[in-house]
C-alpha positions in Angstrom: 14.4 18.7 -15.8 13.0 16.1 -13.4 14.5 15.7 -10.0 16.2 12.3 -9.7 14.3 9.7 -7.6 16.3 9.3 -4.3 13.7 7.3 -2.4 10.8 5.0 -3.5 8.3 5.3 -0.7 5.8 2.6 -1.7 6.9 -1.0 -2.3 5.6 -4.4 -1.4 7.0 -7.8 -0.4 5.8 -11.3 0.0 4.6 -10.3 3.5 1.5 -9.1 1.7 0.9 -9.4 -2.0 4.3 -8.6 -3.4 6.3 -11.2 -5.4 9.7 -10.7 -3.9 10.9 -11.5 -0.4 12.2 -8.6 1.7 15.9 -9.5 1.0 15.2 -9.8 -2.7 13.4 -6.4 -2.8 16.4 -4.8 -1.0 18.7 -6.3 -3.6 16.5 -5.0 -6.5 16.3 -1.5 -5.0 20.0 -1.4 -4.6 20.6 -2.5 -8.1 18.6 0.3 -9.6 20.4 2.9 -7.4 17.8 3.8 -4.9 19.1 5.2 -1.7 16.0 4.7 0.5 12.8 2.6 0.2 9.6 2.4 2.3 8.1 -1.1 2.5 4.4 -0.5 2.8 2.8 -4.0 2.8 -0.9 -4.2 3.3 -1.9 -4.3 7.0 1.4 -5.9 8.1 4.8 -4.7 9.2 6.5 -8.1 8.9 8.2 -7.2 5.6 9.5 -3.9 6.8 10.9 -5.6 9.9 12.6 -8.4 8.0 14.0 -5.9 5.4 15.5 -3.8 8.1 17.7 -6.8 9.1 19.0 -6.9 5.5 19.6 -3.2 5.2 22.8 -2.2 3.4 24.8 0.9 4.1 23.8 2.4 0.8 20.1 1.8 1.3 17.9 3.1 4.1 14.8 1.0 5.0 11.9 3.2 6.0 9.3 1.3 8.0 5.9 1.7 6.4 2.4 0.3 6.1 -0.5 0.5 3.6 -3.9 0.6 5.3 -7.3 0.3 3.5 -10.6 2.0 4.2 -14.0 2.5 2.6 -15.8 5.8 1.9 -19.0 5.0 0.1 -18.0 3.2 -3.1 -14.4 4.4 -2.8 -11.7 2.2 -1.5 -9.2 4.6 0.1 -5.6 3.6 0.9 -3.5 5.4 3.4 0.3 5.0 3.6 2.1 5.2 7.0 5.7 6.3 6.7 8.4 6.2 9.4 6.1 4.3 11.7 7.3 2.6 14.9 6.6 -1.0 13.9 6.9 -2.2 17.5 4.1 0.1 18.6 1.6 -2.1 20.7 -1.5 -0.2 19.5 -0.5 -0.5 15.9 0.2 -4.3 16.2 -3.1 -4.9 18.0 -4.9 -3.0 15.2 -3.1 -5.0 12.5 -3.9 -8.3 14.2 -7.6 -7.4 14.0 -7.3 -6.3 10.3 -5.7 -9.7 9.5 -8.6 -11.5 11.0 -11.0 -9.3 8.8 -8.9 -10.2 5.7 -9.3 -13.9 6.4 -13.0 -13.6 6.8 -13.3 -11.5 3.6 -11.2 -14.0 1.5 -13.5 -16.9 2.8 -16.5 -14.9 1.6 -14.8 -14.4 -1.8 -14.3 -18.1 -2.1 -18.0 -18.8 -1.3 -19.1 -16.3 -3.9 -16.8 -17.8 -6.6 -18.0 -21.3 -5.8 -21.6 -20.0 -6.2 -20.6 -18.7 -9.6 -19.3 -22.2 -10.6 -15.7 -21.1 -10.1 -14.9 -23.2 -7.1 -12.0 -22.1 -5.0 -11.2 -23.4 -1.5 -9.7 -21.1 1.2 -6.8 -23.7 1.4 -6.1 -22.9 -2.3 -5.7 -19.3 -1.5 -3.6 -19.9 1.6 -1.0 -21.8 -0.6 -0.5 -18.6 -2.6 0.1 -16.4 0.4 3.6 -16.8 1.8 3.2 -13.9 4.3 0.7 -13.1 7.0 -1.5 -10.7 4.9 -3.9 -12.4 2.6 -6.0 -10.7 -0.1 -7.4 -10.6 -3.6 -4.2 -11.0 -5.5 -3.7 -14.4 -3.8 -7.2 -15.4 -4.8 -6.4 -14.4 -8.4 -3.2 -16.5 -8.3 -5.3 -19.5 -7.0 -7.7 -19.0 -9.9 -4.8 -19.0 -12.4 -3.5 -22.2 -10.9 -7.0 -23.8 -11.3 -7.1 -22.6 -14.9 -10.1 -20.3 -14.6 -8.2 -17.2 -15.8 -4.9 -16.5 -17.5 -3.8 -13.5 -15.5 -4.3 -11.5 -12.3 -5.8 -8.7 -14.3 -8.3 -11.0 -15.9 -9.3 -12.4 -12.4 -9.9 -8.8 -11.2 -11.7 -7.7 -14.4 -14.1 -10.6 -14.4 -14.6 -11.4 -10.8 -12.7 -9.6 -8.0 -12.8 -5.9 -8.7 -15.4 -3.6 -7.1 -18.7 -4.0 -9.0 -17.8 -7.5 -10.4 -19.8 -10.6 -9.7 -17.7 -12.0 -6.8 -16.7 -8.7 -5.1 -17.0 -8.6 -1.3 -16.8 -5.2 0.3 -14.2 -5.0 3.2 -15.3 -4.4 6.8 -16.0 -0.7 7.1 -12.8 1.1 8.3 -12.6 4.8 7.8 -9.5 6.6 6.5 -9.7 8.8 9.6 -9.2 5.6 11.7 -6.2 4.7 9.5 -4.7 8.2 10.0 -5.1 8.0 13.7 -3.5 4.5 13.9 -0.5 5.8 11.9 -0.1 8.9 14.0 -0.3 6.8 17.2 2.6 4.9 15.8 4.6 8.1 15.2 4.2 8.0 11.4 3.3 10.3 8.5 -0.1 9.6 6.9 -0.2 10.0 3.1 -3.2 9.4 0.8 -2.1 6.7 -1.7 -2.7 6.7 -5.5 -5.4 9.4 -5.3 -6.8 8.9 -8.8 -8.3 5.6 -7.8 -10.7 7.8 -5.8 -13.7 9.2 -7.6 -13.2 12.8 -6.4 -9.7 13.2 -4.9 -10.2 16.9 -4.1 -13.3 16.2 -2.1 -11.5 13.4 -0.2 -8.7 15.8 0.7 -11.2 18.3 1.9 -12.5 15.5 4.2 -9.2 14.1 5.4 -6.9 17.2 5.7 -8.8 18.6 8.7 -8.5 15.1 10.3 -4.7 15.1 10.2 -3.7 13.8 6.8 0.0 14.8 6.3 0.7 14.1 2.7 -0.5 13.2 -0.8 1.2 10.6 -3.0 1.6 12.9 -6.0 4.7 11.1 -7.5 3.0 7.8 -8.1 4.7 5.4 -10.5 1.8 4.9 -12.9 0.9 8.5 -13.2 1.8 10.8 -16.1 3.6 14.1 -15.6 0.4 15.9 -16.1 -1.3 13.9 -13.4 1.6 14.4 -11.0 1.6 18.1 -11.7 -2.2 18.3 -10.8 -1.6 16.4 -7.6 1.4 18.6 -6.6 -0.9 21.6 -7.0 -3.6 19.9 -4.8 -1.0 19.1 -2.2 0.1 22.7 -2.1 -3.5 24.0 -1.9 -4.2 21.7 1.1 -0.9 22.3 2.8 0.2 18.7 2.4 3.6 17.2 1.8 4.2 15.3 -1.4 5.2 11.7 -1.3 5.9 9.2 -4.1 6.6 5.6 -4.9 6.3 3.0 -7.5 3.8 0.7 -5.7 6.1 -2.1 -6.9 4.7 -5.6 -6.3 6.9 -7.5 -8.7 7.3 -7.9 -12.5 4.1 -9.9 -13.2 1.8 -8.2 -10.7 -1.1 -6.0 -12.0 0.7 -3.0 -10.5 3.8 -3.5 -12.5 5.5 -0.1 -12.2 9.2 -0.7 -11.8 11.2 0.4 -8.8 11.9 4.1 -8.9 9.2 4.8 -11.4 7.7 7.0 -8.7 9.5 8.5 -5.7 10.9 11.6 -4.1 14.2 13.5 -4.0 16.5 13.6 -1.0 15.2 17.0 0.1 11.5 15.8 -0.1 12.4 12.7 1.9 13.9 14.9 4.6 10.7 17.0 4.8 8.7 13.8 5.4 11.2 12.6 8.0 10.9 16.0 9.8 7.1 15.6 9.9 7.5 12.1 11.3 9.8 13.4 14.0 7.2 16.0 14.9 4.4 13.5 14.9 6.4 11.2 17.1 6.9 14.0 19.7 3.2 14.8 19.5 1.8 11.3 19.2 -1.5 10.7 21.2 
């Protein structure tokens, strides 16, 4: 019998590319019976900070982050859980990443315009209510202009890796992400591993560099896939984390809250690792 999900450790708000505000996400999580959630917006802690102010007694808000990196053709995402979102080094790093995001979106707009799909940066800005701007906001601007009918279509035709308008991100390594998360006292977990061409090889690279955990209980994965990832986590001596990657009901990642997550005992193991990392932070 499956262990009930106690905590969903991968959710997004309008601070990045989620559809719900932090207060609305807190309400949604409470409604489905979750007891803890980690808000892991892309390269920003604004959503986690705001949600903490709306925390209800029955729901713990775990401060988190999702950071993106490149390894060859792979885009690698690293989650930071139980981070100190007031850490000065973290905030400085995130400020730089936001600048890189803006530059990348501008390049996407230029490429789309060259492809006779003209999009202005101002169009994309209107779709981004938070401080973290990215490809989903470009997709929503394209829908508004009538170029595509859905976010998935925008990615499939133009925005995904290998498509006509794709712009690689500024090279940031996953090791740099792990170091930033550890400096903020957090636990670093490799997110949705099957988006990587060879997850096992990636773990072999990152585990010696301090990776703490693997997101084995991911919302979109089958039980067979989750079982394979649990085995990988055990082999590499990593904790297992899990979450839905919930962005909202119409987003391309449409896994509902609680579709992935961890039990209370698993959450406590992650918390204990965070406490240890905080004591030993650089």
